[in-house]
KEKE-3310 file (N, C-alpha, C; in steps of 0.2 Angstrom, whole numbers, plus 5000, padded with zeros to 4 digits):
npx = (5378:5366:5350:5340:5323:5309:5297:5280:5271:5258:5243:5233:5219:5215:5203:5198:5198:5186:5181:5167:5150:5136:5126:5132:5138:5152:5158:5164:5162:5148:5137:5125:5107:5106:5105:5089:5085:5083:5073:5076:5071:5074:5065:5060:5060:5046:5044:5043:5032:5023:5019:5014:5003:4995:4992:4984:4973:4968:4964:4955:4943:4941:4936:4924:4917:4915:4908:4896:4893:4893:4883:4871:4871:4873:4861:4851:4856:4852:4839:4835:4837:4830:4817:4816:4817:4803:4797:4796:4789:4784:4778:4766:4762:4774:4784:4793:4801:4792:4791:4803:4813:4823:4840:4849:4844:4847:4861:4868:4866:4871:4884:4887:4884:4894:4906:4903:4905:4917:4922:4917:4924:4937:4935:4932:4941:4952:4947:4947:4962:4969:4960:4953:4960:4976:4979:4971:4971:4983:4986:4981:4966:4973:4986:4986:4980:4990:5000:5007:5017:5016:5031:5038:5052:5058:5055:5054:5046:5035:5016:5007:5003:4989:4994:5006:5001:4993:5003:5009:4997:4994:5006:5006:4992:4988:4998:4997:4988:4989:5003:5008:5010:5016:5013:5016:5030:5031:5028:5037:5047:5055:5059:5075:5077:5088:5094:5081:5071:5061:5045:5042:5033:5033:5045:5043:5035:5043:5043:5043:5040:5035:5037:5027:5021:5006)
npy = (5091:5092:5099:5104:5098:5110:5111:5111:5126:5131:5137:5147:5151:5142:5131:5115:5098:5089:5071:5067:5062:5052:5061:5073:5080:5085:5073:5074:5085:5089:5090:5089:5082:5067:5070:5071:5059:5057:5057:5053:5064:5074:5077:5076:5059:5049:5045:5031:5032:5041:5034:5023:5029:5034:5022:5017:5026:5024:5011:5013:5020:5011:5000:5007:5009:4995:4990:4996:4988:4976:4973:4975:4964:4954:4955:4951:4939:4933:4936:4928:4914:4913:4914:4902:4893:4896:4888:4876:4862:4854:4843:4846:4842:4831:4839:4836:4837:4836:4841:4848:4860:4857:4852:4859:4870:4879:4879:4881:4895:4901:4898:4904:4916:4920:4918:4927:4939:4940:4941:4953:4963:4961:4967:4979:4984:4984:4994:5005:5007:5006:5009:5020:5031:5030:5030:5041:5052:5053:5047:5038:5042:5043:5045:5058:5065:5066:5072:5065:5057:5049:5042:5039:5028:5025:5036:5050:5061:5057:5051:5042:5028:5015:5003:5005:5006:4995:4986:4989:4985:4972:4966:4971:4969:4958:4947:4948:4941:4926:4924:4921:4932:4941:4954:4960:4959:4966:4979:4983:4982:4995:5000:4996:4997:5003:5015:5021:5019:5009:4999:4981:4980:4992:4992:4981:4989:4999:5012:5026:5033:5050:5064:5077:5096:5102)
npz = (4977:4990:4993:5007:5008:5004:5017:5015:5017:5028:5026:5034:5030:5022:5016:5023:5015:5014:5012:5002:5005:5000:4999:4995:5002:5014:5023:5036:5039:5040:5053:5064:5062:5049:5032:5023:5014:4995:4982:4965:4957:4966:4977:4994:5000:5007:5023:5035:5045:5039:5027:5033:5040:5029:5023:5032:5033:5020:5021:5030:5024:5013:5022:5024:5014:5011:5019:5016:5005:5009:5021:5016:5007:5016:5024:5014:5011:5023:5024:5013:5019:5031:5024:5017:5029:5033:5025:5031:5038:5054:5065:5076:5088:5092:5087:5077:5061:5047:5033:5022:5014:5000:5003:4996:4992:5003:5004:4993:4989:4999:4997:4985:4987:4996:4989:4979:4986:4989:4979:4975:4984:4981:4969:4971:4978:4969:4960:4968:4971:4958:4948:4950:4959:4958:4944:4939:4946:4952:4966:4981:4993:5005:5005:4998:5008:5016:5011:5001:4986:4972:4961:4947:4944:4932:4923:4930:4929:4921:4922:4934:4927:4921:4921:4929:4942:4943:4944:4955:4965:4962:4968:4981:4986:4981:4982:4995:4998:4992:4999:5015:5028:5019:5018:5029:5028:5017:5019:5030:5023:5019:5029:5029:5017:5002:4990:4990:4999:4997:4996:4993:4984:4978:4973:4962:4955:4950:4958:4969:4985:4988:4998:4997:4995:4996)
capx = (5377:5359:5346:5335:5318:5306:5290:5274:5266:5253:5238:5227:5214:5214:5196:5200:5196:5183:5178:5159:5144:5130:5122:5135:5139:5156:5155:5167:5160:5143:5135:5116:5103:5107:5101:5084:5085:5080:5072:5078:5070:5077:5061:5062:5057:5042:5046:5038:5026:5018:5017:5009:4997:4992:4989:4978:4968:4966:4960:4947:4941:4939:4932:4917:4915:4916:4903:4890:4892:4893:4878:4865:4873:4873:4854:4850:4857:4849:4831:4833:4838:4823:4810:4816:4815:4798:4793:4800:4782:4784:4772:4762:4764:4782:4789:4799:4800:4788:4795:4808:4815:4828:4846:4854:4841:4851:4868:4869:4865:4875:4891:4887:4883:4900:4910:4902:4906:4924:4923:4916:4928:4942:4934:4931:4950:4955:4945:4950:4969:4970:4957:4949:4964:4982:4980:4968:4972:4989:4987:4974:4966:4977:4992:4984:4977:4997:5004:5013:5014:5021:5036:5041:5059:5061:5053:5050:5042:5029:5010:5007:4998:4986:5000:5011:4997:4991:5008:5009:4990:4996:5012:5004:4987:4985:5002:4997:4984:4994:5009:5006:5014:5019:5009:5021:5037:5031:5027:5043:5055:5055:5064:5080:5079:5092:5093:5076:5066:5055:5043:5042:5027:5037:5052:5040:5031:5048:5040:5046:5033:5039:5033:5025:5019:5001)
capy = (5095:5092:5105:5102:5099:5113:5110:5116:5132:5131:5142:5145:5152:5136:5126:5108:5095:5080:5066:5067:5056:5049:5067:5078:5084:5083:5068:5074:5094:5089:5092:5087:5075:5066:5075:5069:5055:5061:5055:5056:5072:5078:5078:5070:5052:5048:5042:5026:5034:5044:5030:5020:5033:5034:5014:5016:5030:5021:5006:5015:5023:5004:4997:5010:5006:4989:4988:4998:4982:4969:4974:4973:4956:4949:4955:4948:4930:4930:4935:4920:4908:4914:4913:4895:4890:4896:4882:4869:4859:4852:4840:4851:4837:4830:4844:4834:4839:4832:4841:4854:4863:4854:4857:4863:4878:4883:4878:4884:4901:4904:4897:4908:4923:4919:4919:4933:4945:4939:4944:4962:4965:4962:4972:4987:4985:4986:5000:5010:5008:5007:5014:5028:5036:5032:5031:5046:5057:5052:5044:5038:5047:5042:5049:5064:5068:5066:5075:5062:5057:5042:5045:5033:5027:5025:5042:5055:5066:5054:5051:5035:5023:5010:4998:5005:5006:4988:4982:4989:4982:4965:4964:4973:4965:4949:4945:4946:4934:4921:4922:4920:4937:4944:4961:4964:4960:4970:4986:4985:4983:5001:5002:4995:4998:5010:5021:5024:5017:5005:4993:4977:4983:4998:4988:4978:4993:5004:5017:5028:5039:5057:5070:5086:5101:5103)
capz = (4984:4990:4995:5011:5004:5008:5019:5013:5021:5031:5024:5039:5027:5019:5019:5024:5011:5017:5007:5000:5006:4996:4997:4991:5009:5017:5029:5042:5040:5043:5060:5066:5059:5043:5027:5022:5008:4991:4976:4958:4955:4973:4982:5000:5001:5012:5028:5037:5048:5034:5023:5037:5042:5023:5022:5038:5030:5013:5024:5035:5018:5010:5026:5025:5007:5008:5024:5013:5000:5013:5024:5012:5004:5022:5025:5008:5014:5029:5022:5009:5023:5033:5021:5016:5035:5037:5023:5035:5042:5058:5069:5082:5095:5092:5085:5071:5055:5042:5026:5022:5007:4998:5008:4992:4992:5008:5004:4986:4988:5003:4994:4980:4991:4999:4983:4977:4991:4988:4971:4974:4988:4977:4963:4974:4981:4962:4957:4972:4971:4952:4943:4954:4962:4957:4938:4937:4951:4956:4973:4985:4998:5011:5002:4997:5015:5020:5007:4997:4980:4968:4957:4944:4944:4925:4921:4936:4927:4919:4926:4936:4921:4925:4922:4935:4947:4943:4947:4965:4967:4961:4972:4988:4989:4979:4985:5003:4999:4990:5002:5022:5030:5014:5020:5035:5026:5011:5023:5032:5018:5017:5035:5027:5008:5001:4993:4989:5005:4993:4999:4989:4978:4975:4968:4958:4951:4951:4960:4975:4987:4990:5003:4993:4998:4990)
cpx = (5369:5358:5341:5328:5312:5298:5285:5271:5261:5248:5232:5220:5209:5207:5200:5195:5193:5180:5168:5155:5140:5127:5126:5137:5146:5156:5158:5165:5152:5142:5126:5113:5105:5103:5096:5084:5081:5078:5076:5078:5072:5071:5061:5058:5053:5045:5041:5031:5021:5016:5013:5003:4991:4988:4984:4974:4964:4962:4954:4943:4937:4934:4925:4913:4913:4909:4895:4888:4890:4887:4872:4865:4871:4865:4852:4850:4852:4842:4830:4833:4832:4817:4810:4816:4807:4794:4793:4792:4785:4778:4770:4764:4770:4786:4795:4797:4797:4791:4799:4811:4821:4835:4849:4851:4844:4858:4871:4870:4870:4882:4894:4888:4890:4906:4910:4905:4913:4926:4923:4920:4935:4941:4935:4939:4954:4954:4948:4958:4972:4967:4955:4953:4970:4982:4976:4968:4978:4991:4980:4972:4971:4982:4991:4982:4985:5002:5010:5011:5020:5024:5038:5048:5061:5059:5050:5046:5034:5022:5012:5001:4994:4990:5003:5005:4994:4996:5010:5004:4992:5001:5010:4997:4986:4992:5001:4992:4986:5000:5009:5012:5017:5017:5015:5028:5037:5032:5034:5050:5058:5061:5072:5083:5084:5093:5086:5069:5059:5053:5042:5037:5030:5043:5049:5037:5037:5045:5043:5040:5038:5035:5032:5023:5012:4998)
cpy = (5094:5098:5101:5103:5104:5111:5114:5120:5130:5138:5143:5149:5147:5132:5119:5104:5088:5078:5068:5061:5055:5056:5074:5082:5081:5078:5070:5082:5094:5087:5092:5082:5074:5068:5069:5064:5057:5056:5057:5062:5077:5081:5072:5065:5051:5043:5035:5027:5037:5038:5024:5023:5034:5027:5014:5021:5026:5014:5007:5017:5015:5000:4999:5009:4998:4986:4990:4993:4977:4969:4971:4966:4952:4949:4950:4940:4928:4930:4929:4914:4908:4912:4905:4891:4892:4891:4875:4868:4855:4849:4844:4846:4836:4835:4842:4836:4836:4835:4847:4855:4857:4857:4860:4870:4882:4884:4881:4891:4904:4903:4903:4915:4924:4922:4926:4939:4946:4943:4952:4964:4967:4967:4979:4990:4988:4993:5005:5012:5009:5012:5021:5032:5035:5035:5037:5052:5057:5048:5044:5042:5048:5046:5056:5069:5069:5069:5071:5059:5051:5046:5038:5034:5029:5033:5047:5058:5064:5053:5043:5032:5019:5005:4998:5005:4999:4984:4982:4987:4975:4962:4964:4968:4958:4945:4943:4940:4928:4919:4925:4926:4941:4953:4964:4964:4966:4977:4988:4984:4989:5002:5001:4995:5004:5008:5024:5023:5013:4999:4989:4978:4988:4995:4985:4982:4999:5011:5020:5033:5045:5060:5077:5090:5103:5110)
cpz = (4984:4994:5002:5007:5009:5011:5017:5018:5022:5030:5031:5037:5022:5021:5019:5018:5014:5011:5007:5001:5001:4993:4995:4997:5012:5022:5035:5042:5042:5049:5061:5063:5053:5038:5025:5015:5003:4985:4969:4956:4960:4977:4988:5001:5007:5018:5031:5039:5044:5029:5028:5038:5035:5021:5027:5035:5024:5017:5027:5028:5014:5015:5025:5019:5006:5013:5020:5007:5005:5017:5020:5008:5010:5023:5021:5011:5018:5027:5018:5014:5027:5030:5018:5023:5036:5032:5026:5039:5047:5060:5075:5088:5096:5091:5079:5065:5050:5034:5026:5015:5006:5000:5002:4991:4996:5007:4998:4987:4993:5001:4988:4982:4994:4995:4979:4980:4991:4983:4971:4978:4985:4970:4965:4976:4974:4960:4962:4972:4964:4948:4944:4954:4957:4949:4935:4940:4954:4961:4975:4990:5003:5010:5000:5003:5018:5017:5004:4991:4977:4961:4953:4943:4936:4921:4925:4935:4923:4924:4928:4931:4925:4926:4928:4942:4949:4946:4954:4966:4967:4968:4980:4991:4987:4982:4992:5004:4998:4997:5009:5024:5025:5015:5023:5032:5020:5014:5026:5029:5018:5023:5033:5020:5008:4993:4993:4994:5002:4998:4994:4984:4974:4969:4962:4953:4948:4950:4966:4977:4990:4994:4998:4997:4995:4993)
residu = (MET:THR:TYR:PRO:GLN:GLN:GLN:PRO:GLN:HIS:ASN:PRO:TYR:ALA:GLN:PRO:SER:TYR:PRO:GLN:ASN:ALA:TYR:GLY:VAL:PRO:ALA:GLN:ALA:TYR:TYR:GLY:PRO:PRO:PRO:VAL:PRO:LEU:ALA:PRO:ASN:GLY:GLN:PRO:LEU:ALA:GLY:PHE:GLY:LEU:ARG:LEU:GLY:ALA:TYR:LEU:ILE:ASP:GLY:ALA:VAL:PHE:ILE:VAL:VAL:SER:MET:ALA:VAL:MET:ILE:PRO:ALA:VAL:LEU:GLY:MET:VAL:ALA:TRP:VAL:THR:ALA:LEU:ALA:ALA:ASP:VAL:GLU:THR:ASP:PRO:GLU:THR:GLY:GLN:ILE:ILE:SER:SER:PRO:ASP:THR:SER:LEU:PHE:VAL:LEU:PRO:LEU:ILE:ILE:GLY:TYR:PHE:ALA:ILE:ILE:VAL:ILE:MET:VAL:GLY:LEU:ASN:TYR:LEU:TYR:HIS:VAL:GLU:LEU:TYR:PRO:SER:ARG:ARG:GLY:VAL:THR:LEU:GLY:LYS:ARG:ALA:LEU:GLY:LEU:ASP:LEU:LEU:ARG:LEU:ASP:ASP:PRO:GLY:ALA:PRO:ILE:THR:ARG:GLY:VAL:ALA:GLY:LYS:ARG:TRP:LEU:ALA:GLN:TYR:VAL:GLY:GLY:ILE:ILE:ILE:PRO:PHE:PHE:ASN:TRP:ILE:ASP:GLY:LEU:TRP:GLN:LEU:TRP:ASP:LYS:PRO:PHE:GLN:GLN:CYS:LEU:HIS:ASP:LYS:PHE:ALA:GLN:THR:VAL:VAL:VAL:LYS:VAL:ASN:ARG)
# end
């Protein structure tokens, strides 16, 4: 003798069960804007606009510092060339050059000065992005102004060391000098990177940028 199977009774007060998404929110029960992506320590990740703004602020600061160094250097080079040009003797009637200093006195200082300026600029860039701010104060002026902070993925509570800041600098700035258009690719990588919205220099140094309330 067979008995008809009982149909499960419907409980009007039961909560529906939905699959969970990556942020622990029921996928079908969530309405409104998507949740803010979070870092491993629970802090919200910094968006593209904030990171771009911090980059522009740091760039403006570096330009001001660079001009303070470059202007005296360029003026010194101009003064040197002018002094050498004053030693050139010309025929008062024909205007032809009678005697002039050795050409190397013009060219060699200009070449040395040009490369010296490049070395100084790279050194200032290193000091600003590695020694002065990240490894001692945590972040640069641009990030501090917009309420951003750096976080290590290997140890979220650990400070940003010189080694970590140096890796970010090598990938971002030295990589941009060596590889054409690398800075564009590096900066835009955040737009499609998952799950931590990292740029390429973040990945190289194993860091993320987060939004904090200072």
